[in-house]
C-alpha positions in Angstrom: -7.5 18.6 0.8 -7.7 15.2 -0.9 -5.2 13.7 1.5 -7.3 14.7 4.5 -10.3 13.0 3.0 -8.4 9.8 2.3 -6.9 9.8 5.8 -10.4 10.3 7.4 -11.7 7.5 5.2 -9.0 5.1 6.3 -9.2 6.1 10.0 -12.9 5.4 9.9 -12.3 2.0 8.5 -9.6 0.7 10.8 -9.6 -0.3 14.5 -6.8 -1.6 16.8 -8.8 -4.8 17.5 -8.8 -5.9 13.9 -6.8 -8.9 12.8 -4.1 -8.2 10.1 -6.4 -10.0 7.6 -9.4 -7.8 8.5 -7.3 -4.7 8.5 -6.0 -5.5 5.0 -9.5 -6.1 3.8 -10.7 -2.8 5.3 -7.9 -0.8 3.6 -8.8 -2.4 0.3 -12.5 -1.7 0.7 -11.9 1.9 1.8 -9.7 2.5 -1.3 -12.5 1.1 -3.5 -14.5 4.2 -2.6 -12.0 6.5 -4.2 -12.8 7.5 -7.8 -9.7 8.8 -9.4 -6.0 8.3 -9.8 -3.8 7.5 -6.8 -0.7 5.7 -5.6 -0.1 5.4 -1.8 2.1 4.2 0.9 0.5 3.8 4.3 2.1 2.9 7.7 -0.3 1.5 10.3 1.4 1.1 13.7 -0.2 -1.4 16.1 0.7 -2.5 19.6 2.3 -5.8 18.5 3.5 -4.9 15.0 3.4 -2.4 12.2 2.0 -2.9 8.7 3.1 -1.1 5.6 0.4 -0.9 2.8 1.1 0.3 -0.7 -0.7 0.2 -4.0 -2.2 2.0 -7.0 -5.6 2.8 -8.5 -7.2 0.2 -10.7 -6.1 1.9 -13.9 -2.5 2.4 -12.8 -2.4 6.0 -13.8 -0.1 7.1 -10.9 3.3 5.5 -10.8 4.5 3.4 -7.9 7.7 1.4 -8.3 9.3 -1.3 -6.2 12.9 -2.5 -6.0 14.6 -5.1 -3.9 18.3 -5.1 -3.3 20.6 -6.3 -0.5 17.5 -7.4 1.5 15.9 -3.9 1.3 12.5 -3.1 -0.2 12.3 0.3 -1.7 9.2 2.1 -3.0 9.3 5.2 -5.2 7.2 7.2 -7.7 10.2 7.6 -9.9 13.0 5.3 -10.9 16.3 6.0 -9.1 19.4 3.9 -9.5 20.1 2.9 -5.9 21.9 -0.4 -6.5 23.7 0.2 -9.8 21.2 -2.1 -11.6 18.0 0.0 -11.8 15.9 -3.0 -11.0 12.6 -1.1 -10.5 9.3 -2.6 -11.5 5.8 -1.0 -11.5 3.4 -2.2 -8.8 0.4 -4.1 -10.2 -2.5 -1.7 -10.5 -5.7 -2.2 -8.5 -3.9 -4.2 -5.7 -3.1 -3.3 -2.1 0.1 -4.9 -0.9 0.8 -5.4 2.9 4.1 -6.1 4.6 4.1 -7.0 8.3 7.2 -5.3 9.7 7.6 -7.8 12.5 7.3 -11.1 10.6 8.2 -9.9 7.1 5.0 -11.6 5.8 3.8 -10.1 2.5 0.2 -10.3 1.3 -1.9 -8.7 -1.4 -5.6 -8.0 -2.0 -7.3 -6.6 -5.1 -9.2 -3.4 -4.7 -12.9 -4.3 -5.3 -14.6 -2.3 -8.0 -17.6 -0.4 -6.7 
């Protein structure tokens, strides 16, 4: 399946010894090898922290929405009124976002075009 291929691609690109910056770069580079539409959410547990990655293909054909309310970040492929305000926005296409679950640090990297 496509999912298995992507998982194998990402697994082959990551290692426990990578810094968070290098790991983010590796995820972005691995995704640049995919030709087609995608949106993803990826959880990478590490011994000292966990990173959540999410993003969309460069053309943004697959929907991935983000909403923040009451200190909560929510991601979804469809808009759902969770807070009574429907404050969902589309994730910028061609970008891999990373959140460090321990520190709360958020970073982003563009997916290189191959």
